[in-house]
VMD Tcl script that builds the backbone (N, CA, C; Angstrom):
set m [mol new atoms 387]
animate dup $m
set s [atomselect $m all]
$s set {name element resname resid chain x y z} {
  {N N MET 1 A 0.350 19.693 -7.111}
  {CA C MET 1 A 1.310 19.811 -8.200}
  {C C MET 1 A 0.659 19.282 -9.479}
  {N N SER 2 A 0.911 19.947 -10.583}
  {CA C SER 2 A 0.366 19.477 -11.858}
  {C C SER 2 A 1.180 18.282 -12.347}
  {N N ILE 3 A 0.539 17.468 -13.146}
  {CA C ILE 3 A 1.216 16.280 -13.673}
  {C C ILE 3 A 2.441 16.689 -14.480}
  {N N ASP 4 A 2.297 17.721 -15.293}
  {CA C ASP 4 A 3.387 18.152 -16.168}
  {C C ASP 4 A 4.584 18.681 -15.378}
  {N N ALA 5 A 4.345 19.221 -14.191}
  {CA C ALA 5 A 5.438 19.766 -13.384}
  {C C ALA 5 A 6.184 18.673 -12.614}
  {N N GLU 6 A 5.596 17.500 -12.519}
  {CA C GLU 6 A 6.211 16.390 -11.778}
  {C C GLU 6 A 7.348 15.783 -12.601}
  {N N SER 7 A 8.541 15.682 -12.004}
  {CA C SER 7 A 9.688 15.140 -12.745}
  {C C SER 7 A 9.989 13.684 -12.386}
  {N N ASP 8 A 9.270 13.140 -11.412}
  {CA C ASP 8 A 9.466 11.746 -11.032}
  {C C ASP 8 A 8.617 10.860 -11.942}
  {N N PHE 9 A 9.250 9.928 -12.611}
  {CA C PHE 9 A 8.599 9.047 -13.577}
  {C C PHE 9 A 7.387 8.337 -12.975}
  {N N PHE 10 A 7.586 7.666 -11.852}
  {CA C PHE 10 A 6.512 6.866 -11.270}
  {C C PHE 10 A 5.412 7.739 -10.672}
  {N N GLU 11 A 5.789 8.856 -10.100}
  {CA C GLU 11 A 4.779 9.763 -9.548}
  {C C GLU 11 A 3.937 10.369 -10.671}
  {N N ARG 12 A 4.558 10.667 -11.787}
  {CA C ARG 12 A 3.809 11.207 -12.927}
  {C C ARG 12 A 2.787 10.180 -13.425}
  {N N ILE 13 A 3.186 8.923 -13.485}
  {CA C ILE 13 A 2.252 7.873 -13.903}
  {C C ILE 13 A 1.130 7.737 -12.878}
  {N N ARG 14 A 1.480 7.793 -11.590}
  {CA C ARG 14 A 0.466 7.679 -10.545}
  {C C ARG 14 A -0.538 8.830 -10.623}
  {N N LEU 15 A -0.047 10.039 -10.812}
  {CA C LEU 15 A -0.937 11.199 -10.921}
  {C C LEU 15 A -1.846 11.077 -12.142}
  {N N GLY 16 A -1.285 10.661 -13.268}
  {CA C GLY 16 A -2.091 10.482 -14.478}
  {C C GLY 16 A -3.142 9.406 -14.298}
  {N N THR 17 A -2.767 8.337 -13.612}
  {CA C THR 17 A -3.717 7.257 -13.339}
  {C C THR 17 A -4.849 7.757 -12.450}
  {N N ALA 18 A -4.517 8.549 -11.448}
  {CA C ALA 18 A -5.542 9.087 -10.545}
  {C C ALA 18 A -6.550 9.942 -11.306}
  {N N VAL 19 A -6.082 10.729 -12.257}
  {CA C VAL 19 A -6.987 11.549 -13.071}
  {C C VAL 19 A -7.900 10.653 -13.903}
  {N N LYS 20 A -7.324 9.647 -14.551}
  {CA C LYS 20 A -8.127 8.733 -15.378}
  {C C LYS 20 A -9.176 8.007 -14.540}
  {N N VAL 21 A -8.775 7.535 -13.365}
  {CA C VAL 21 A -9.707 6.814 -12.496}
  {C C VAL 21 A -10.840 7.738 -12.050}
  {N N ALA 22 A -10.521 8.981 -11.714}
  {CA C ALA 22 A -11.561 9.932 -11.302}
  {C C ALA 22 A -12.575 10.145 -12.423}
  {N N VAL 23 A -12.096 10.258 -13.644}
  {CA C VAL 23 A -12.997 10.430 -14.792}
  {C C VAL 23 A -13.862 9.189 -14.972}
  {N N LEU 24 A -13.264 8.019 -14.871}
  {CA C LEU 24 A -14.020 6.772 -15.041}
  {C C LEU 24 A -15.069 6.591 -13.952}
  {N N LYS 25 A -14.764 7.033 -12.749}
  {CA C LYS 25 A -15.744 6.919 -11.661}
  {C C LYS 25 A -16.934 7.851 -11.884}
  {N N ARG 26 A -16.690 8.993 -12.484}
  {CA C ARG 26 A -17.792 9.925 -12.774}
  {C C ARG 26 A -18.629 9.452 -13.941}
  {N N SER 27 A -18.032 8.662 -14.812}
  {CA C SER 27 A -18.726 8.169 -16.011}
  {C C SER 27 A -18.556 6.655 -16.089}
  {N N PRO 28 A -19.290 5.908 -15.284}
  {CA C PRO 28 A -19.097 4.457 -15.217}
  {C C PRO 28 A -19.267 3.740 -16.557}
  {N N HIS 29 A -20.111 4.271 -17.430}
  {CA C HIS 29 A -20.310 3.615 -18.723}
  {C C HIS 29 A -19.115 3.823 -19.654}
  {N N ALA 30 A -18.258 4.754 -19.315}
  {CA C ALA 30 A -17.070 4.996 -20.136}
  {C C ALA 30 A -16.155 3.774 -20.150}
  {N N VAL 31 A -16.125 3.041 -19.048}
  {CA C VAL 31 A -15.264 1.857 -18.974}
  {C C VAL 31 A -15.656 0.854 -20.048}
  {N N SER 32 A -16.948 0.537 -20.131}
  {CA C SER 32 A -17.376 -0.444 -21.137}
  {C C SER 32 A -17.186 0.106 -22.548}
  {N N PHE 33 A -17.387 1.417 -22.733}
  {CA C PHE 33 A -17.159 2.014 -24.052}
  {C C PHE 33 A -15.695 1.856 -24.462}
  {N N ILE 34 A -14.792 2.182 -23.555}
  {CA C ILE 34 A -13.362 2.103 -23.856}
  {C C ILE 34 A -12.952 0.664 -24.156}
  {N N ILE 35 A -13.446 -0.265 -23.352}
  {CA C ILE 35 A -13.111 -1.675 -23.572}
  {C C ILE 35 A -13.635 -2.138 -24.923}
  {N N ASN 36 A -14.892 -1.816 -25.221}
  {CA C ASN 36 A -15.461 -2.209 -26.516}
  {C C ASN 36 A -14.691 -1.574 -27.671}
  {N N PHE 37 A -14.304 -0.325 -27.498}
  {CA C PHE 37 A -13.549 0.379 -28.528}
  {C C PHE 37 A -12.203 -0.309 -28.772}
  {N N CYS 38 A -11.493 -0.590 -27.698}
  {CA C CYS 38 A -10.145 -1.167 -27.814}
  {C C CYS 38 A -10.141 -2.575 -28.389}
  {N N PHE 39 A -11.221 -3.302 -28.183}
  {CA C PHE 39 A -11.275 -4.690 -28.641}
  {C C PHE 39 A -12.238 -4.882 -29.810}
  {N N GLU 40 A -12.560 -3.806 -30.491}
  {CA C GLU 40 A -13.445 -3.876 -31.666}
  {C C GLU 40 A -12.781 -4.705 -32.766}
  {N N THR 41 A -13.575 -5.549 -33.416}
  {CA C THR 41 A -13.030 -6.413 -34.473}
  {C C THR 41 A -13.671 -6.172 -35.834}
  {N N ASP 42 A -14.575 -5.215 -35.928}
  {CA C ASP 42 A -15.231 -4.932 -37.207}
  {C C ASP 42 A -14.167 -4.528 -38.227}
  {N N PRO 43 A -14.065 -5.261 -39.342}
  {CA C PRO 43 A -13.025 -4.983 -40.340}
  {C C PRO 43 A -13.087 -3.565 -40.915}
  {N N GLU 44 A -14.254 -2.943 -40.864}
  {CA C GLU 44 A -14.375 -1.585 -41.414}
  {C C GLU 44 A -13.645 -0.546 -40.573}
  {N N VAL 45 A -13.477 -0.816 -39.286}
  {CA C VAL 45 A -12.886 0.196 -38.408}
  {C C VAL 45 A -11.634 -0.264 -37.660}
  {N N VAL 46 A -11.351 -1.552 -37.681}
  {CA C VAL 46 A -10.277 -2.078 -36.844}
  {C C VAL 46 A -8.917 -1.443 -37.161}
  {N N ASP 47 A -8.617 -1.200 -38.418}
  {CA C ASP 47 A -7.325 -0.587 -38.765}
  {C C ASP 47 A -7.248 0.855 -38.270}
  {N N ASP 48 A -8.347 1.592 -38.399}
  {CA C ASP 48 A -8.373 2.970 -37.903}
  {C C ASP 48 A -8.197 3.007 -36.386}
  {N N ILE 49 A -8.833 2.078 -35.703}
  {CA C ILE 49 A -8.714 2.022 -34.246}
  {C C ILE 49 A -7.277 1.714 -33.841}
  {N N LYS 50 A -6.632 0.799 -34.537}
  {CA C LYS 50 A -5.230 0.471 -34.233}
  {C C LYS 50 A -4.338 1.699 -34.378}
  {N N VAL 51 A -4.569 2.476 -35.437}
  {CA C VAL 51 A -3.786 3.698 -35.651}
  {C C VAL 51 A -4.049 4.686 -34.522}
  {N N TRP 52 A -5.313 4.874 -34.180}
  {CA C TRP 52 A -5.684 5.816 -33.133}
  {C C TRP 52 A -5.066 5.403 -31.800}
  {N N LEU 53 A -5.135 4.120 -31.465}
  {CA C LEU 53 A -4.560 3.637 -30.206}
  {C C LEU 53 A -3.039 3.803 -30.186}
  {N N ALA 54 A -2.392 3.544 -31.310}
  {CA C ALA 54 A -0.935 3.723 -31.389}
  {C C ALA 54 A -0.565 5.194 -31.209}
  {N N GLN 55 A -1.331 6.083 -31.822}
  {CA C GLN 55 A -1.073 7.515 -31.660}
  {C C GLN 55 A -1.265 7.934 -30.203}
  {N N GLY 56 A -2.305 7.403 -29.570}
  {CA C GLY 56 A -2.551 7.710 -28.160}
  {C C GLY 56 A -1.419 7.224 -27.274}
  {N N PHE 57 A -0.921 6.024 -27.553}
  {CA C PHE 57 A 0.188 5.509 -26.760}
  {C C PHE 57 A 1.442 6.351 -26.983}
  {N N ASN 58 A 1.715 6.723 -28.222}
  {CA C ASN 58 A 2.892 7.550 -28.507}
  {C C ASN 58 A 2.806 8.892 -27.798}
  {N N TYR 59 A 1.600 9.469 -27.738}
  {CA C TYR 59 A 1.418 10.720 -27.001}
  {C C TYR 59 A 1.707 10.492 -25.516}
  {N N SER 60 A 1.154 9.417 -24.963}
  {CA C SER 60 A 1.384 9.103 -23.547}
  {C C SER 60 A 2.868 8.911 -23.268}
  {N N LEU 61 A 3.532 8.208 -24.154}
  {CA C LEU 61 A 4.960 7.963 -24.007}
  {C C LEU 61 A 5.729 9.280 -23.970}
  {N N SER 62 A 5.452 10.166 -24.913}
  {CA C SER 62 A 6.175 11.442 -24.945}
  {C C SER 62 A 5.813 12.306 -23.742}
  {N N PHE 63 A 4.552 12.247 -23.295}
  {CA C PHE 63 A 4.135 13.047 -22.144}
  {C C PHE 63 A 4.805 12.556 -20.862}
  {N N VAL 64 A 4.780 11.266 -20.640}
  {CA C VAL 64 A 5.351 10.721 -19.402}
  {C C VAL 64 A 6.860 10.930 -19.367}
  {N N LEU 65 A 7.516 10.793 -20.500}
  {CA C LEU 65 A 8.977 10.887 -20.530}
  {C C LEU 65 A 9.499 12.323 -20.589}
  {N N ARG 66 A 8.642 13.277 -20.911}
  {CA C ARG 66 A 9.070 14.671 -21.043}
  {C C ARG 66 A 9.492 15.238 -19.681}
  {N N ASN 67 A 10.714 15.693 -19.611}
  {CA C ASN 67 A 11.264 16.372 -18.436}
  {C C ASN 67 A 11.277 15.526 -17.165}
  {N N ILE 68 A 11.409 14.207 -17.314}
  {CA C ILE 68 A 11.545 13.395 -16.105}
  {C C ILE 68 A 13.013 13.352 -15.701}
  {N N ASP 69 A 13.245 13.064 -14.445}
  {CA C ASP 69 A 14.597 13.000 -13.904}
  {C C ASP 69 A 15.180 11.609 -14.162}
  {N N LEU 70 A 15.941 11.499 -15.240}
  {CA C LEU 70 A 16.530 10.212 -15.627}
  {C C LEU 70 A 17.618 9.748 -14.669}
  {N N GLU 71 A 18.182 10.673 -13.904}
  {CA C GLU 71 A 19.252 10.323 -12.964}
  {C C GLU 71 A 18.765 9.399 -11.853}
  {N N LYS 72 A 17.455 9.352 -11.628}
  {CA C LYS 72 A 16.921 8.498 -10.564}
  {C C LYS 72 A 17.020 7.014 -10.914}
  {N N PHE 73 A 17.063 6.715 -12.199}
  {CA C PHE 73 A 17.091 5.320 -12.632}
  {C C PHE 73 A 18.478 4.711 -12.478}
  {N N LYS 74 A 18.481 3.426 -12.165}
  {CA C LYS 74 A 19.739 2.683 -12.141}
  {C C LYS 74 A 20.290 2.623 -13.561}
  {N N PRO 75 A 21.606 2.459 -13.705}
  {CA C PRO 75 A 22.183 2.338 -15.048}
  {C C PRO 75 A 21.551 1.173 -15.808}
  {N N GLY 76 A 21.303 1.398 -17.073}
  {CA C GLY 76 A 20.764 0.351 -17.935}
  {C C GLY 76 A 19.250 0.275 -17.984}
  {N N VAL 77 A 18.556 1.056 -17.154}
  {CA C VAL 77 A 17.091 1.034 -17.164}
  {C C VAL 77 A 16.590 1.955 -18.268}
  {N N ASP 78 A 15.710 1.443 -19.100}
  {CA C ASP 78 A 15.113 2.202 -20.199}
  {C C ASP 78 A 13.687 2.592 -19.797}
  {N N PRO 79 A 13.456 3.854 -19.413}
  {CA C PRO 79 A 12.121 4.271 -18.977}
  {C C PRO 79 A 11.031 4.032 -20.025}
  {N N SER 80 A 11.363 4.154 -21.301}
  {CA C SER 80 A 10.335 3.917 -22.324}
  {C C SER 80 A 9.929 2.445 -22.345}
  {N N LEU 81 A 10.870 1.553 -22.081}
  {CA C LEU 81 A 10.540 0.129 -22.002}
  {C C LEU 81 A 9.680 -0.157 -20.767}
  {N N VAL 82 A 9.981 0.505 -19.661}
  {CA C VAL 82 A 9.168 0.355 -18.446}
  {C C VAL 82 A 7.739 0.815 -18.734}
  {N N LEU 83 A 7.603 1.928 -19.432}
  {CA C LEU 83 A 6.266 2.431 -19.758}
  {C C LEU 83 A 5.532 1.472 -20.686}
  {N N ARG 84 A 6.239 0.899 -21.642}
  {CA C ARG 84 A 5.611 -0.097 -22.532}
  {C C ARG 84 A 5.137 -1.319 -21.730}
  {N N MET 85 A 5.933 -1.725 -20.761}
  {CA C MET 85 A 5.557 -2.851 -19.910}
  {C C MET 85 A 4.287 -2.519 -19.114}
  {N N LEU 86 A 4.222 -1.321 -18.555}
  {CA C LEU 86 A 3.035 -0.906 -17.808}
  {C C LEU 86 A 1.813 -0.810 -18.715}
  {N N HIS 87 A 2.033 -0.380 -19.935}
  {CA C HIS 87 A 0.932 -0.302 -20.908}
  {C C HIS 87 A 0.400 -1.708 -21.209}
  {N N THR 88 A 1.293 -2.651 -21.401}
  {CA C THR 88 A 0.884 -4.033 -21.655}
  {C C THR 88 A 0.138 -4.597 -20.450}
  {N N TYR 89 A 0.603 -4.273 -19.265}
  {CA C TYR 89 A -0.066 -4.677 -18.024}
  {C C TYR 89 A -1.494 -4.126 -18.002}
  {N N SER 90 A -1.655 -2.868 -18.352}
  {CA C SER 90 A -2.981 -2.237 -18.380}
  {C C SER 90 A -3.885 -2.879 -19.424}
  {N N GLU 91 A -3.314 -3.232 -20.562}
  {CA C GLU 91 A -4.102 -3.917 -21.595}
  {C C GLU 91 A -4.628 -5.250 -21.074}
  {N N GLY 92 A -3.839 -5.924 -20.262}
  {CA C GLY 92 A -4.279 -7.186 -19.663}
  {C C GLY 92 A -5.484 -6.988 -18.760}
  {N N PHE 93 A -5.481 -5.909 -17.995}
  {CA C PHE 93 A -6.640 -5.613 -17.160}
  {C C PHE 93 A -7.868 -5.313 -18.008}
  {N N MET 94 A -7.672 -4.606 -19.099}
  {CA C MET 94 A -8.809 -4.299 -19.980}
  {C C MET 94 A -9.367 -5.577 -20.583}
  {N N ALA 95 A -8.499 -6.481 -20.986}
  {CA C ALA 95 A -8.961 -7.749 -21.549}
  {C C ALA 95 A -9.730 -8.548 -20.497}
  {N N LYS 96 A -9.248 -8.524 -19.270}
  {CA C LYS 96 A -9.935 -9.217 -18.179}
  {C C LYS 96 A -11.293 -8.568 -17.910}
  {N N ALA 97 A -11.341 -7.254 -17.931}
  {CA C ALA 97 A -12.584 -6.525 -17.671}
  {C C ALA 97 A -13.628 -6.792 -18.744}
  {N N GLN 98 A -13.178 -7.141 -19.917}
  {CA C GLN 98 A -14.091 -7.453 -21.015}
  {C C GLN 98 A -14.983 -8.638 -20.637}
  {N N HIS 99 A -14.460 -9.554 -19.842}
  {CA C HIS 99 A -15.190 -10.760 -19.453}
  {C C HIS 99 A -15.678 -10.714 -18.005}
  {N N GLN 100 A -15.236 -9.690 -17.265}
  {CA C GLN 100 A -15.655 -9.524 -15.875}
  {C C GLN 100 A -16.023 -8.064 -15.641}
  {N N PRO 101 A -17.198 -7.652 -16.082}
  {CA C PRO 101 A -17.568 -6.241 -15.986}
  {C C PRO 101 A -17.731 -5.729 -14.556}
  {N N ASP 102 A -17.739 -6.617 -13.571}
  {CA C ASP 102 A -17.918 -6.190 -12.188}
  {C C ASP 102 A -16.594 -5.962 -11.453}
  {N N LEU 103 A -15.503 -5.868 -12.190}
  {CA C LEU 103 A -14.205 -5.618 -11.555}
  {C C LEU 103 A -14.238 -4.294 -10.796}
  {N N ASP 104 A -13.600 -4.283 -9.655}
  {CA C ASP 104 A -13.560 -3.105 -8.789}
  {C C ASP 104 A -12.397 -2.206 -9.213}
  {N N ILE 105 A -12.723 -1.014 -9.702}
  {CA C ILE 105 A -11.684 -0.113 -10.212}
  {C C ILE 105 A -10.719 0.307 -9.105}
  {N N ASP 106 A -11.215 0.436 -7.874}
  {CA C ASP 106 A -10.324 0.799 -6.767}
  {C C ASP 106 A -9.333 -0.324 -6.467}
  {N N GLU 107 A -9.803 -1.549 -6.546}
  {CA C GLU 107 A -8.934 -2.704 -6.314}
  {C C GLU 107 A -7.866 -2.804 -7.404}
  {N N ILE 108 A -8.279 -2.612 -8.638}
  {CA C ILE 108 A -7.345 -2.657 -9.765}
  {C C ILE 108 A -6.310 -1.544 -9.639}
  {N N THR 109 A -6.782 -0.355 -9.280}
  {CA C THR 109 A -5.884 0.793 -9.142}
  {C C THR 109 A -4.894 0.568 -8.002}
  {N N ALA 110 A -5.365 0.030 -6.891}
  {CA C ALA 110 A -4.472 -0.241 -5.757}
  {C C ALA 110 A -3.379 -1.231 -6.156}
  {N N GLU 111 A -3.753 -2.257 -6.910}
  {CA C GLU 111 A -2.749 -3.228 -7.359}
  {C C GLU 111 A -1.759 -2.571 -8.324}
  {N N PHE 112 A -2.256 -1.707 -9.198}
  {CA C PHE 112 A -1.386 -1.005 -10.139}
  {C C PHE 112 A -0.386 -0.133 -9.374}
  {N N TYR 113 A -0.863 0.561 -8.342}
  {CA C TYR 113 A 0.028 1.387 -7.533}
  {C C TYR 113 A 1.072 0.526 -6.812}
  {N N GLN 114 A 0.687 -0.671 -6.376}
  {CA C GLN 114 A 1.657 -1.582 -5.763}
  {C C GLN 114 A 2.747 -1.946 -6.774}
  {N N CYS 115 A 2.340 -2.181 -8.009}
  {CA C CYS 115 A 3.320 -2.497 -9.060}
  {C C CYS 115 A 4.247 -1.313 -9.307}
  {N N LEU 116 A 3.681 -0.104 -9.337}
  {CA C LEU 116 A 4.517 1.088 -9.515}
  {C C LEU 116 A 5.541 1.193 -8.383}
  {N N ASN 117 A 5.090 0.970 -7.152}
  {CA C ASN 117 A 6.011 1.048 -6.008}
  {C C ASN 117 A 7.100 -0.014 -6.094}
  {N N MET 118 A 6.724 -1.224 -6.496}
  {CA C MET 118 A 7.708 -2.296 -6.634}
  {C C MET 118 A 8.742 -1.937 -7.709}
  {N N LEU 119 A 8.266 -1.415 -8.828}
  {CA C LEU 119 A 9.191 -1.024 -9.894}
  {C C LEU 119 A 10.106 0.103 -9.432}
  {N N ARG 120 A 9.547 1.080 -8.737}
  {CA C ARG 120 A 10.362 2.183 -8.211}
  {C C ARG 120 A 11.473 1.623 -7.321}
  {N N GLN 121 A 11.122 0.709 -6.416}
  {CA C GLN 121 A 12.095 0.127 -5.487}
  {C C GLN 121 A 13.210 -0.620 -6.212}
  {N N ASN 122 A 12.894 -1.189 -7.350}
  {CA C ASN 122 A 13.871 -2.010 -8.064}
  {C C ASN 122 A 14.593 -1.295 -9.199}
  {N N LEU 123 A 14.028 -0.215 -9.695}
  {CA C LEU 123 A 14.616 0.450 -10.861}
  {C C LEU 123 A 15.285 1.786 -10.544}
  {N N TYR 124 A 14.987 2.354 -9.379}
  {CA C TYR 124 A 15.616 3.614 -8.990}
  {C C TYR 124 A 16.884 3.339 -8.184}
  {N N ARG 125 A 17.805 4.264 -8.291}
  {CA C ARG 125 A 19.006 4.218 -7.457}
  {C C ARG 125 A 18.569 4.386 -5.995}
  {N N GLU 126 A 19.295 3.769 -5.116}
  {CA C GLU 126 A 18.922 3.767 -3.698}
  {C C GLU 126 A 18.771 5.174 -3.123}
  {N N GLU 127 A 19.599 6.098 -3.555}
  {CA C GLU 127 A 19.539 7.450 -2.986}
  {C C GLU 127 A 18.265 8.210 -3.373}
  {N N PHE 128 A 17.481 7.673 -4.305}
  {CA C PHE 128 A 16.242 8.338 -4.725}
  {C C PHE 128 A 14.990 7.635 -4.204}
  {N N LEU 129 A 15.180 6.661 -3.337}
  {CA C LEU 129 A 14.024 5.935 -2.791}
  {C C LEU 129 A 13.487 6.610 -1.554}
}
mol reanalyze $m
mol bondsrecalc $m
mol representation Tube
mol addrep $m
């Protein structure tokens, strides 16, 4: 199934993550490039990078939320807030990777999937579990 055809919020994130991880595994140096890019502090480019990263996040937000089945969520759950939380979680891993370049991407991904499953169990209505 294509990512765009998936209407389950958490499954769509999982599928997108799997694609990103596959790309990173094929291009191991991409990880350090992305980390260096995201944490660049050069005053000449830092504002442009912030804009670019914000645009990328907004695209991700609209992509993940497009045509998802909102009925699966318990009342009061804001999927965009959940996505922002997951984004912040991912930023934490990137910050950690900046100082620990030997982090195992499979281990990180497995933990991320555990978090997705935990969130699904707690944020979806019981009939959709």
